[in-house]
N, C-alpha and C positions, 0 to 999 in steps of 0.2 A: 385385273389380274392381280392377285394378290401373293405375297412372299411369306413362305412359312420360316418362323424364327427358330433357331434351334437354342438349347439351353447351354449357359455358360458352362465352361469346362473348368473344374478346378486343376492346379497344377501338380495334383496328386500327392501332395505332401499335407500332414495334418500338424506339422512340427509348428511351434510359435517361431518367432524370429530371436528371441533372445535365447534360446535352446542350442546348446552347439550343435553342430552337425557331425557325423561320423567323419566326413571328408575335410572339415575345416581345420587350418593349422591349428596345433596347439601352443598355448602361451600367448605372450603379449604380442602385439605389432611392434615392428621395428620403428623407432622414432623416424621422423623425415629428417633428411638431411638438409642442412643449410650450407650454402657455397663459403659464406663469411667466417665458419665456425670450422667447418671439416676440411675446405680446400685454402681458401685464401690465405691460412696461417702457415703453411708449410714452405718450405725454401725451394726454389728453383730446380735444386739438385734432386731432389725427391721424385720429380716427375719423370716418366719415360715417355719417348717421342711417340705419337698416335702412327700406327701403321695399320692398313687392313690385314697385312700377313702376320701380325702380333696377336698372340691369344692373351686376354685379359681375365682376370679374378674379380670379384666383387671387391670392391673398396681399393683398388688400385688407382693410382695417381698418374693421368696422362696429360702430355702437353699437345695440344691440338694445333696444327698451323693457323687455321681460320678461326677457331672459338678458344684459343687459350686454354689455359689450366682447367682440369676437370678432374672429377671422380666418378668411378663406375659404381652405380647404384643398384643396377639389376642386369642377369645375363638372361638371354632367350635365345637358345642355340648359336645360330651365327650373328647375333646382333645382342649390342650391349647399350643400355640406357646410362648416359654419362652427363653429370650434373654439371654445366658450366656456369658462368657468372650470368648469362643471359637467361639461364633456362637448362631443362633437360633437352637433351638431342639423343636420337637413336642412331647409332653407328653400328657398321660392320666390324667383324674381327675374326680372326682365323678359329674356329671351333674345334675341339679336339674330340 
């Protein structure tokens, strides 16, 4: 019994990796945030308490009861990525 091999299919794109795509974001990528420079230097009064019922914007400073001080670095619908001293965590928030 023999198996018939099929040809490999291309991805359908003949673009080179270094050429910008129509769907790619324009401009330069945002620099990676660091906790020490972007979060740790703020006073305690600058942070708002974290709550699932609160809505957060990118760049918001939050105080989480377990993870401590953090900064919102990304939004995806009903979740936010928050940079804490121990690393990024994905948390829920009230989407508007």
